[in-house]
Structure formats: structure tokens, C-alpha cells
C-alpha angles and dihedrals in degrees: 000000000000116000117222118240112261117259114232123208096240112207125210110210132178120249095249128123093278093046092051092049092049092048091052090049091052090051094047089051093055097261133135123249132172110226132186121248129174090257107043136321111286129213101229134203138153105283091205094057114080092194092055090046091051089052089051093052090049094048092051096039083230124166106254091224091066107094123226130231115245111221119206135176100242147352092273090058090046091056089057092063104032141035113240123207117211089262094050090047091052091051091049091052092048101046111020127133090040149078096307127110119196122202109210136159108289129240086226101209091052097073135026115271087224090061089052092045088238094299124141089228132071129210111223134186136177104206121216097214107111093218092051091050091048090053091048092050092048094046090047096203138080111284124207109217120171117171111300099242140088110288111274094014124115111285118253123247096174136042088246091060089053093050091050091056106030108026107139093016102075136041105235146003117208107210117210098151128256121347106251100215098039101198128075125265124282110253123214125188106223097171094099135053094269121040115242127201109239095176132007113227148135095340112065121237090233093061092051094046090050089060094043095044088220138074123269122238119236113211123205118268116252124240121251093264097049127088110253123214092226142004120288098029098112113112094230114051145121089038133170117216092251127064118275118214117199131209090014116189096188138010124256124211114285095014127133119218127234105190141170134217093003097298115163128199131216122234130055118009112263117253087217134356133207124179112208090207122352088197095051095248111155093200090057090044092054092049091051099041103094096035091053093046088054092048092050092047091081140130111287094028114117096185145337120251115202125199121227111279132200111260101205126101111351087352088079091062093043093051090045092055092047092051089053091047089053096045119114112265 
């Protein structure tokens, strides 16, 4: 006989002083709480507590070999869980707090090996969202916080998205309104001599390379049965339930249209249409991406056709997420 997973009375609380204090208490007690960041909502737990980390993996349905980002309140806290080279320290000074994750050699006793997927490195971020930083200060420990959705689903940019995916599986959702950036953090591997970009994200490659004075490397994505070096490196990820077709030149019957800058396609009429940014603004497009993918992934939609998008600046992260959404799975 197989026992059903217990249903938790998930609470939705506002991001006021009491809500922040309650969220920190839940995390200190080994619970799971969705918290806002400037990128997307994160599913948070105590990164030092293997039982809490195991609960997080179970709630997400996430492969346990996929490591988690440890979120901390400031650079001083980051240096207690990872070893920073001069280059990594310079990047931290330039871009933290913000949408940048740095993978550095771990101080192994400072976080759970389960949170690091057994790796000798740790992925660290100092978020810029004031509510996230208030929670981190109140919890006073590193907090693992992957996107607060079922593994492989579209990432959440509102508390409502979190409730749609994880109601009954987590303790609390801290509601601070929509995430302003809308795509996950950029991840850099700083364990070698030259930093490498593991995942494009909310901080553009061009800004990082301007600080480094040199280009970043871009390693290949891993397949779904390999161990990634950092979160978000699996080839298939961030996926709606219907097929996604990129660089579409015309619409097929039953497809919804995800467009940009008012571009229309010939062919069958779209079942639904969402324009990431009618004015062609990549910042607006990034903020709208996941919400619009969720809205187009609806009954009666056979697939999602996506127009060609610019790949510079934040467009690199947008195109990356769309390629993963379209990958075979």
C-alpha cells in the first residue's frame, strides 16, 4: 500500500514586518516558504538542514543531483560559506546585491552536502529584493531558494503562480507582488582561473565582461541524466505542458502566439496572443516572459509559436529560457 503525501495548509501572508518575521521562523524551524526575489519567487529552506533540503526536493519533484543556490544577506555572509578568489570577490563587489550567482569552492561544513548535490563547490547569491534580504537577515543562515514551482514547470513571478503549483506542499508564501526582473539570475563558475557563464540571466553578459575586461566562456548544457555544476543547466527546463516552437515564421492551427514588438505572423489565427513588449523593451519582455508562458499554456492551446527575438543584453537570457522550454522532454 502506497501512502499519499501529506497535505499542508499553505498560508499566503503579506510581506509586512509580521509576515517577514513569520517566514524567518518557518525557515529556522525546518519549514518551506516561498519568498520574493527580484528575479523570480524562490522556494526557501535552511541550506544547513538536510531534512529541510530533502523536503524542498520532494515538494518540487526536483532531481536531487541538481544543486541549489544558497542565498545570503551580504558579502560577509557569503564569505562564511564559500572561498572567493580575487576575481570572484571583484564580481561580488560590482554586482551584489543583484541577479548574479557565483559558484565558488565551498566551505563544506557551512552548508548541507545535499543542498550542493555532493559537489565541492557552492552557488551563492545576495538578492537585491528588500523583502528577501529582510528574510535572510531575520533567518540568520544561508537559505536555499530555487524557483518556487514544480521542477521543469514555468518559473513563478507572482505569489499566485506559486500557489497554483505548490499549494498543499509548502508551509507559507510571502506575497510582495510581481518579481521585477522576471528571469533567474546569471550564474558564473568562478572555481577556475577564468570565469565561465553557466547560465545567462538577469545580469547581462556585456556588463560582466566590462568588469572583467575579458570575454566569458559558455559551457555546454548537460543532459537530464548528468550532474550539473549549478542550477538551471539542464537542457529541458522552464517548460509549459504544450510544445513550444521557436523562430516561427507562420502560425499552425491551434497555436497560441508569443510575440515581441507587435510582430504578427501569417497562417492560422492564433488561439491566444501575448506580446512580451509592444515597445520592443527587453527589460519589459524579461519581466513578462514566465507569466505569459503560463497564460498561453491553457486549455484549447495545441502549442505555442514564438517569434524570433533579439539575443543581445537580457535577450540572451530570454532566448535561453525559450530554448529550454522548447527542448525535448
